[in-house]
C-alpha positions in Angstrom: -107.6 40.6 -19.7 -105.2 38.6 -17.6 -104.6 36.1 -20.5 -103.7 39.0 -22.8 -101.2 40.4 -20.2 -99.6 37.0 -19.7 -99.4 36.3 -23.5 -97.9 39.8 -24.0 -95.3 39.2 -21.2 -94.4 35.7 -22.6 -94.0 37.2 -26.1 -91.8 39.9 -24.7 -89.6 37.3 -23.0 -89.4 35.3 -26.1 -88.4 38.3 -28.2 -85.8 39.3 -25.6 -84.3 35.7 -25.7 -84.2 35.9 -29.4 -82.5 39.2 -29.3 -79.8 38.1 -26.9 -79.3 34.9 -28.9 -78.7 37.0 -32.0 -76.2 39.2 -30.1 -74.4 36.1 -28.9 -74.2 34.8 -32.4 -72.8 38.1 -33.7 -70.2 38.2 -31.1 -68.7 34.7 -31.8 -66.2 35.9 -34.4 -65.1 38.5 -32.0 -64.3 35.8 -29.4 -62.3 33.9 -32.0 -60.4 37.1 -32.7 -59.0 36.8 -29.2 -56.7 34.1 -30.4 -53.3 35.6 -31.3 -52.6 35.6 -35.0 -49.7 36.3 -37.4 -49.5 37.1 -41.1 -47.7 34.7 -43.5 -44.8 36.6 -45.0 -42.6 36.2 -48.0 -39.1 37.5 -48.2 -35.5 36.9 -47.2 -35.2 35.0 -44.0 -32.1 35.0 -41.8 -32.3 32.0 -39.4 -30.9 33.0 -36.1 -30.4 31.1 -32.9 -30.7 32.9 -29.6 -29.4 31.8 -26.2 -28.4 33.2 -22.9 -25.3 32.0 -21.0 -22.7 33.1 -18.4 -19.1 34.1 -18.6 -16.6 31.6 -17.4 -12.8 31.4 -17.3 -11.1 29.2 -19.8 -8.5 28.0 -17.3 -9.4 27.1 -13.8 -7.2 25.6 -11.1 -8.8 23.9 -8.1 -6.8 24.0 -4.9 -7.5 21.2 -2.4 -6.8 20.6 1.2 -3.6 18.6 1.8 -3.3 15.4 3.8 -1.3 16.5 6.8 -2.0 13.3 8.8 -3.5 15.5 11.5 -5.8 18.5 11.9 -6.2 20.5 8.7 -7.3 23.9 10.0 -7.3 27.1 7.9 -5.3 29.9 9.5 -5.1 32.4 6.6 -7.2 32.6 3.5 -7.2 34.9 0.5 -10.4 37.2 0.3 -13.2 36.0 -1.9 -13.0 37.7 -5.3 -9.4 39.0 -4.9 -7.0 39.0 -7.8 -4.0 36.7 -6.9 -0.8 36.8 -8.8 1.4 33.8 -9.4 3.0 32.5 -6.2 0.7 34.5 -3.9 -0.5 32.9 -0.7 -4.0 31.5 -1.2 -4.5 29.2 1.9 -2.3 28.6 4.9 -3.0 25.8 7.4 -2.0 25.3 11.0 1.4 23.6 11.1 1.9 23.4 14.8 1.3 19.7 14.9 3.7 19.2 12.0 6.3 21.4 13.6 6.1 19.3 16.8 6.4 16.1 14.8 9.3 17.5 12.9 11.1 18.4 16.1 10.5 14.9 17.4 11.9 13.4 14.2 14.9 15.6 14.4 15.6 14.6 18.0 15.3 11.0 16.8 17.9 11.6 14.2 20.2 13.2 16.7 19.7 10.3 19.1 20.5 7.8 16.3 23.7 9.8 15.5 24.8 9.6 19.1 24.1 5.8 19.2 26.0 5.4 16.0 29.0 7.3 17.5 28.8 5.2 20.6 28.7 2.0 18.6 31.6 3.1 16.5 33.6 4.0 19.6 32.8 0.7 21.2 33.8 -1.1 18.0 37.1 0.8 17.9 37.9 -0.1 21.5 37.0 -3.8 20.9 39.1 -3.8 17.7 42.0 -2.4 19.6 41.7 -5.0 22.3 41.3 -7.7 19.8 44.4 -6.5 17.9 46.5 -6.6 21.1 45.2 -10.0 22.0 45.7 -11.3 18.5 49.3 -10.0 18.4 50.0 -11.6 21.8 48.5 -15.0 20.6 50.6 -14.9 17.4 53.7 -14.1 19.5 52.9 -17.2 21.6 52.5 -19.3 18.5 55.8 -18.0 17.2 57.5 -18.8 20.5 56.1 -22.3 20.5 57.4 -22.8 17.0 60.9 -21.8 18.2 60.7 -24.1 21.1 59.8 -27.0 18.8 62.9 -26.3 16.8 64.9 -27.1 20.0 63.5 -30.6 20.3 66.6 -32.4 18.8 68.7 -31.0 21.6 66.5 -31.6 24.5 64.8 -34.5 26.2 62.1 -36.4 24.4 59.4 -35.7 26.9 60.2 -32.0 26.8 60.0 -32.1 23.0 56.5 -33.7 23.2 55.5 -30.9 25.6 56.7 -28.3 23.1 54.7 -30.0 20.3 51.6 -30.0 22.4 52.1 -26.4 23.4 52.4 -25.4 19.7 49.2 -27.2 18.8 47.5 -25.6 21.7 48.7 -22.1 20.7 47.6 -22.6 17.1 44.1 -23.7 18.2 43.9 -20.7 20.5 44.9 -18.5 17.5 42.3 -20.0 15.3 39.6 -19.6 18.0 40.6 -16.0 18.6 40.5 -15.1 14.9 37.1 -16.7 14.6 35.9 -14.8 17.7 37.3 -11.6 16.3 35.5 -12.1 13.0 32.2 -13.0 14.8 32.4 -9.9 17.0 33.2 -7.8 13.9 30.2 -9.1 12.0 28.0 -8.6 15.1 29.2 -5.1 15.5 28.7 -4.4 11.8 25.2 -5.7 11.9 24.4 -3.6 15.0 25.9 -0.6 13.3 23.9 -1.4 10.1 20.7 -1.6 12.2 21.4 1.8 13.7 22.1 3.3 10.3 18.9 1.9 8.9 17.0 3.3 11.8 18.7 6.7 11.2 17.8 6.4 7.5 14.2 5.8 8.4 14.3 8.7 10.8 15.7 10.9 8.0 12.9 9.8 5.7 10.4 10.7 8.4 12.1 14.1 8.7 11.8 14.6 5.0 8.1 13.6 5.0 7.4 16.1 7.9 9.3 18.8 6.0 7.1 18.1 3.0 4.0 18.3 5.1 5.1 21.5 6.6 5.7 22.8 3.0 2.1 21.7 2.1 0.7 23.9 4.9 1.1 26.9 2.5 -0.8 26.7 -0.8 0.3 29.2 -3.4 -1.4 30.4 -6.6 -0.1 28.4 -9.6 -1.4 31.1 -12.1 -2.6 34.7 -12.0 -6.3 34.7 -11.5 -9.4 35.4 -9.5 -9.9 33.7 -6.1 -13.2 31.9 -5.8 -13.6 30.3 -2.3 -15.5 27.0 -2.2 -18.3 26.1 0.3 -17.5 24.1 3.4 -19.0 20.7 2.9 -17.2 19.1 5.8 -20.2 19.3 8.2 -23.6 17.7 8.0 -26.3 19.9 6.3 -29.9 19.2 5.6 -31.4 19.4 2.1 -32.0 23.0 1.1 -29.8 24.4 3.8 -27.3 27.0 2.6 -23.7 25.9 3.2 -21.3 28.6 4.3 -18.1 29.5 2.5 -14.8 28.3 3.8 -13.4 30.8 6.3 -10.4 31.2 8.6 -10.6 28.8 11.5 -12.5 26.1 9.6 -11.4 22.5 9.9 -11.3 20.7 6.5 -11.0 17.2 5.3 -8.0 16.1 3.2 -8.7 16.4 -0.5 -11.6 18.8 -0.1 -11.7 21.6 -2.7 -10.8 24.9 -1.0 -10.7 27.5 -3.7 -10.6 28.0 -7.5 -8.1 30.2 -9.3 -10.0 31.6 -12.3 -7.8 33.0 -15.1 -9.3 36.3 -16.2 -6.9 36.7 -19.1 -9.1 34.5 -21.3 -12.9 33.9 -20.9 -15.6 32.1 -22.7 -19.4 31.9 -22.6 -21.3 28.8 -21.7 -24.9 28.7 -22.9 -27.7 26.2 -23.6 -29.7 25.7 -26.9 -32.7 23.7 -27.8 -32.7 20.6 -30.0 -33.9 22.5 -33.1 -31.1 25.1 -32.8 -28.6 22.4 -32.0 -29.3 20.7 -35.3 -28.4 23.9 -37.2 -25.2 24.7 -35.3 -21.7 23.6 -35.9 -18.3 24.4 -34.5 -16.7 27.5 -35.9 -19.9 29.4 -36.6 -19.7 33.1 -35.8 -21.8 34.6 -33.0 -22.5 38.0 -31.5 -22.3 38.4 -27.7 -23.7 41.1 -25.5 -22.9 41.3 -21.8 -25.5 42.5 -19.4 -22.7 44.5 -17.6 -21.9 46.3 -20.9 -25.3 46.6 -22.6 -24.3 49.2 -25.2 -21.6 47.1 -26.9 -21.5 43.9 -28.8 -18.6 41.5 -29.2 -17.8 38.8 -31.7 -17.2 35.2 -30.9 -17.3 31.7 -32.3 -18.7 28.3 -31.4 -15.9 26.5 -29.6 -17.5 23.2 -28.6 -20.9 21.6 -28.3 -22.2 18.7 -26.2 -23.5 15.6 -27.8 -26.2 14.9 -25.3 -29.0 17.1 -23.8 -29.4 17.7 -20.1 -32.0 19.3 -17.9 -31.7 21.2 -14.6 -34.6 20.4 -12.3 -33.8 23.4 -10.1 -34.0 26.0 -12.9 -37.7 25.7 -13.5 -37.3 24.7 -17.1 -37.9 20.9 -17.4 -36.9 20.7 -21.1 -33.5 19.2 -22.0 -31.0 21.4 -23.7 -27.5 21.1 -25.2 -24.5 22.9 -23.8 -22.6 25.2 -26.2 -19.3 27.0 -25.5 -18.5 30.3 -27.3 -15.0 31.7 -27.5 -14.7 35.5 -27.1 -12.4 37.9 -29.0 -10.4 39.0 -25.9 -8.7 42.0 -27.6 -12.1 43.4 -28.7 -13.6 42.6 -25.3 -10.8 44.3 -23.4 -10.9 47.3 -25.7 -14.7 47.5 -25.3 -14.4 47.9 -21.5 -11.9 50.8 -21.9 -8.6 49.1 -21.4 -5.5 50.7 -23.0 -3.4 48.9 -25.6 -0.5 48.4 -23.1 -2.9 46.8 -20.6 -4.3 44.6 -23.4 -0.8 43.4 -24.4 0.0 42.6 -20.7 -3.2 40.5 -20.3 -2.6 38.7 -23.5 0.9 37.9 -22.4 -0.4 36.6 -19.2 -2.9 34.4 -21.1 0.0 32.9 -23.2 2.1 32.3 -20.1 -0.8 30.5 -18.4 -1.5 28.5 -21.5 2.0 27.2 -21.6 1.6 25.7 -18.1 -0.4 22.8 -19.5 -3.6 23.4 -17.7 -7.1 22.8 -19.0 -7.0 25.5 -21.7 -8.1 24.6 -25.1 -9.5 21.2 -24.0 -12.9 20.3 -25.3 -14.9 19.3 -22.2 -17.4 17.4 -24.3 -14.8 15.3 -26.2 -14.3 11.7 -25.2 -11.1 10.8 -23.3 -8.1 9.6 -25.3 -7.7 5.9 -25.7 -4.5 5.8 -23.7 -6.2 7.6 -20.8 -9.2 5.2 -20.9 -6.8 2.2 -20.9 -4.9 3.8 -18.0 -8.1 3.9 -15.9 -8.2 0.1 -15.8 -4.9 -0.2 -14.0 -4.5 3.3 -12.8 -4.4 2.5 -9.2 -1.5 0.0 -9.6 0.6 2.4 -11.6 -0.1 5.3 -9.3 1.1 3.3 -6.4 4.3 2.4 -8.2 4.9 6.0 -9.3 4.2 7.4 -5.9 7.8 7.2 -4.9 8.8 9.3 -7.9 6.1 11.8 -7.4 7.6 13.7 -4.5 7.2 11.2 -1.7 4.6 12.3 0.8 2.6 14.3 -1.8 2.7 17.4 -3.9 0.5 20.4 -4.1 -2.2 19.7 -6.5 -2.9 21.7 -9.7 -6.3 20.4 -10.1 -8.6 18.5 -8.1 -6.3 16.2 -6.5 -2.9 15.9 -5.0 -1.9 16.3 -1.4 0.1 13.6 0.4 -2.0 10.8 -1.0 0.3 8.2 0.5 -1.0 6.0 3.4 0.0 3.2 5.7 3.0 1.0 5.1 3.0 1.9 1.4 3.7 5.5 2.4 7.0 4.6 4.0 8.2 2.7 0.9 7.2 5.4 -1.5 8.9 8.0 0.7 12.0 5.8 0.6 12.0 6.1 -3.2 11.6 9.9 -3.0 14.3 10.3 -0.3 17.2 8.8 -2.3 19.6 11.2 -0.5 18.5 10.2 3.0 21.0 7.4 3.4 23.3 7.6 6.4 26.3 7.3 4.3 26.4 10.6 2.6 29.4 9.9 0.5 27.7 6.8 -0.9 24.7 8.9 -1.8 26.8 11.6 -3.4 28.7 9.0 -5.4 25.5 7.3 -6.5 24.1 10.7 -7.5 27.2 11.4 -9.6 26.9 7.9 -11.0 23.3 8.7 -12.1 24.4 11.9 -13.6 27.1 10.0 -15.4 24.6 7.5 -16.8 22.5 10.4 -18.0 25.4 11.6 -20.1 27.1 8.2 -20.7 26.9 8.5 -24.5 30.5 9.7 -24.6 31.8 6.9 -22.4 33.2 3.7 -23.9 31.9 0.3 -23.1 34.9 -0.5 -21.0 34.5 2.7 -18.9 30.8 2.0 -18.4 31.6 -1.6 -17.2 34.2 -0.2 -14.9 31.7 2.4 -13.6 29.2 -0.4 -12.9 31.7 -2.4 -11.0 32.7 0.6 -8.9 29.1 1.2 -8.0 28.6 -2.4 -7.0 31.7 -2.2 -4.8 30.5 1.0 -3.3 27.4 -0.7 -1.8 29.5 -3.0 0.6 32.5 -0.7 1.1 33.7 0.7 4.4 33.7 4.5 4.9 37.4 4.7 4.2 37.0 2.7 1.0 34.1 4.8 -0.2 36.2 7.9 -0.4 38.7 6.1 -2.6 35.9 4.5 -4.8 34.2 7.9 -5.1 37.4 9.5 -6.2 37.9 6.7 -8.8 34.4 7.2 -10.1 34.9 11.0 -10.3 38.2 10.6 -12.2 36.6 8.1 -14.6 33.8 10.5 -15.4 36.2 13.4 -15.8 38.4 11.3 -18.1 35.3 10.4 -20.3 34.1 14.1 -20.3 30.9 13.3 -18.5 29.5 15.7 -15.9 26.9 15.2 -13.3 23.4 16.2 -14.3 21.7 19.4 -13.1 19.0 17.4 -11.2 20.6 14.5 -9.4 24.1 15.5 -10.1 23.4 18.9 -8.5 22.4 17.1 -5.4 25.5 15.1 -5.4 27.5 17.8 -3.7 24.9 18.0 -0.9 24.9 14.2 -0.7 28.7 14.1 -0.6 28.8 16.0 2.7 25.6 14.3 3.9 26.4 12.7 7.3 30.0 14.0 7.0 31.7 17.1 8.4 30.2 19.4 5.7 26.5 20.1 5.8 24.0 19.3 8.6 21.9 16.3 7.4 18.7 18.1 8.4 19.7 21.1 6.4 20.4 18.9 3.4 17.0 17.3 3.8 15.4 20.7 4.0 17.0 21.6 0.7 15.6 18.5 -0.9 12.1 18.7 0.6 11.6 22.5 0.0 10.6 22.1 -3.6 7.3 20.4 -3.0 4.8 21.5 -5.7 7.4 23.3 -7.7 7.9 26.1 -5.2 11.0 26.9 -3.2 11.3 27.7 0.5 11.9 31.3 -0.5 8.7 31.4 -2.5 6.7 30.2 0.5 8.5 32.5 2.9 7.8 35.6 0.7 4.3 34.6 -0.3 1.6 37.2 0.7 -2.1 37.1 0.7 -3.5 39.2 -2.3 -5.3 42.5 -1.8 -9.0 42.5 -1.1 -11.3 43.0 -4.1 -12.2 46.6 -3.1 -8.8 47.6 -4.5 -9.2 46.0 -7.9 -9.7 48.1 -11.0 -13.1 48.5 -12.6 -12.0 46.6 -15.7 -11.4 43.5 -13.7 -14.8 43.9 -12.0 -16.6 44.0 -15.4 -14.9 40.8 -16.6 -15.5 38.6 -13.6 -16.8 35.1 -14.4 -20.4 34.6 -13.7 -21.7 37.6 -15.7 -24.7 36.9 -18.0 -24.6 37.4 -21.7 -27.0 37.2 -24.6 -25.8 35.2 -27.6 -27.1 35.6 -31.2 -26.0 33.1 -33.9 -26.7 33.6 -37.6 -27.3 30.1 -38.9 -28.4 30.6 -42.5 -29.9 33.2 -44.9 -32.7 32.0 -47.3 -33.8 34.4 -50.1 -37.5 34.9 -51.1 -39.2 32.2 -49.0 -42.5 32.0 -47.1 -42.2 31.9 -43.4 -44.3 32.0 -40.3 -43.5 32.1 -36.6 -42.7 28.8 -35.0 -45.7 29.0 -32.7 -48.1 28.9 -35.7 -47.1 25.4 -36.7 -48.7 22.4 -35.0 -48.2 18.6 -35.3 -51.3 16.4 -35.3 -51.6 12.8 -36.5 -48.1 12.9 -38.0 -48.8 16.0 -40.0 -47.6 19.6 -39.7 -50.7 22.0 -39.7 -51.4 25.7 -39.6 -54.8 27.2 -38.8 -55.7 29.8 -41.5 -58.5 32.3 -40.8 -61.3 32.4 -43.5 -63.4 35.4 -44.5 -66.1 34.5 -42.0 -63.5 34.7 -39.2 -63.2 31.0 -38.5 -60.0 29.0 -38.6 -59.5 26.0 -40.7 -56.6 23.5 -40.5 -54.3 23.3 -43.5 -51.3 20.9 -43.9 -48.0 22.4 -44.8 -44.5 21.3 -45.9 -41.5 22.6 -44.0 -38.2 23.5 -45.5 -36.3 24.9 -42.5 -37.1 25.2 -38.9 -35.7 26.7 -35.8 -36.8 27.7 -32.4 -38.4 30.9 -33.6 -39.0 30.6 -37.4 -40.6 28.1 -39.8 -39.9 28.2 -43.5 -42.8 26.7 -45.5 -42.6 25.4 -49.1 -46.4 24.8 -49.7 -49.8 25.0 -48.0 -50.2 28.7 -47.4 -49.9 32.0 -49.3 -48.2 35.2 -48.4 -50.7 37.6 -46.7 -52.9 35.0 -45.0 -53.6 35.1 -41.3 -52.7 32.1 -39.2 -53.4 31.3 -35.6 -50.6 31.4 -33.0 -52.6 29.1 -30.7 -54.7 26.1 -31.3 -58.3 27.4 -32.0 -59.8 23.9 -31.5 -59.0 23.9 -27.8 -62.0 24.0 -25.5 -61.5 27.0 -23.3 -63.9 25.7 -20.7 -62.2 22.5 -19.7 -58.7 23.1 -21.3 -59.0 20.0 -23.5 -58.9 19.8 -27.3 -61.6 18.7 -29.5 -59.3 17.0 -31.9 -57.5 13.7 -31.1 -54.0 14.6 -32.2 -51.3 16.4 -30.2 -51.9 20.0 -30.9 -48.9 21.6 -29.1 -46.8 23.9 -31.3 -43.7 22.1 -32.7 -44.6 19.0 -30.8 -42.3 16.1 -31.8 -40.6 18.0 -34.6 -37.3 16.8 -35.9 -34.1 18.7 -35.3 -33.5 20.2 -38.8 -34.1 19.8 -42.5 
């Protein structure tokens, strides 16, 4: 009885195992159906490339901290995101140290002036005394000559005394003349030393004036203010660096803020290698901003990079190519609700900013010109030689550089070149300025007049103050005779130089006029400059078009009529072949080689291997789902190692 029960129980267990095995076998196709599939289709295919980028300004000007040869501390700063107009105040630095140094240099100039006056007075007194002594000695010589003429009528011994007296007086006259000449040369040399010292002090005054002018940084164009981060301190990796604020101490040359031109924008995006092979400059694109999701705008491919890069911090390790898209600004401005008058005003601003010679229209991916590359090899040498002509102590940068880059002893020599009007002898400077203006327009002067002008300029270098007035008048008459006028640049400064050190203009005031135009701005521009309004008072249109907004880009690459196509995820590369997995009637997938005609990141056009209506797998069905490995030996990732385009 027990045997029958055990046999029946074993048979039941066997039948249950068979039944579960049958159910497991019937469910295998259902498990394979979990693999995503797609249907092979035939029809017209429009190959499109999709990307996502951000809005950027076409023209950007970076303002840097100047080299003030002291503490560079921010005292006033335009608000982040404010809209600055041209010549608005962006950054103001503490100029207390520079003002103190300027007062010291001015006192040094005044001290030199007093020393020169004293030296001239002493020289005048000495010259008067020497003139009296010389006249007395000459009278003694003349009297001795008259006594010698009496020798025939007097005793022989008295005649010899008269001859000896005459020789003695002549030797005394020669010695006195030599002493007077030596004292005159010594006095002239001492006076020349004082004048050179004053000249150096005036150069220092001009340099300090230029540094004071650099304490105010104005906006070169109309645009959005983007404050940079303060990288002057020591920060650990991953630590957020604060933005530059009022009261911060900066390092010379550090970027402080960017001026972003809102009148013309573009979209920077990244595309994969397959899409990059199908793109070319000038192709049309459709843009859609996230801030304006209900409207689409037209654009074109403006530039493309030749090499791919990857951003390790973005989470996407694949390398992609940078592509720049231009935007139809009139359509964009009209799409955000701007009136035609406002559109015309912004387009006029764009044209004005483009004429300033900034980085508008420059392909950032193009190689540098040959002359620029050749200049880099000897750039340092030529920059040093051009430093004196580039505004002396430095100019306000319109770009990443430029603020008092002179240093050490070379700074003094470069400033000497920039301060051509800082000579003690103002009349000489004025005459030289007129001479330079005459050379600028010397095309109407004859060869004889030009030679005469050259001779007068050479005489002017060693002439006395009284002779300089005469020589300057001769040069002016010669220029007027030839119909040549002094130029607007140097010739305009000739009037200031003519009274420089004379009874006309204060030399410090003349230096102020010359040093006020640092960076292309006048003293009135800096005095009237005001910080722009905060961003809360901007219009809504400007808010919508701020750089940094995200945009979707769609590019129509090509249209192919009546072709077979599948999604890009359905094509795999194994053992050097392109494969698709087609599902059979029994529900299993079989690999089938195919020939590709066109490929993109999202679509594959196939010439042979599959038929319209067949079902293909979107994932590799040969992959072992238990251990994540593939049963086949080839690389089964979709589009693995595929070429860029066909």
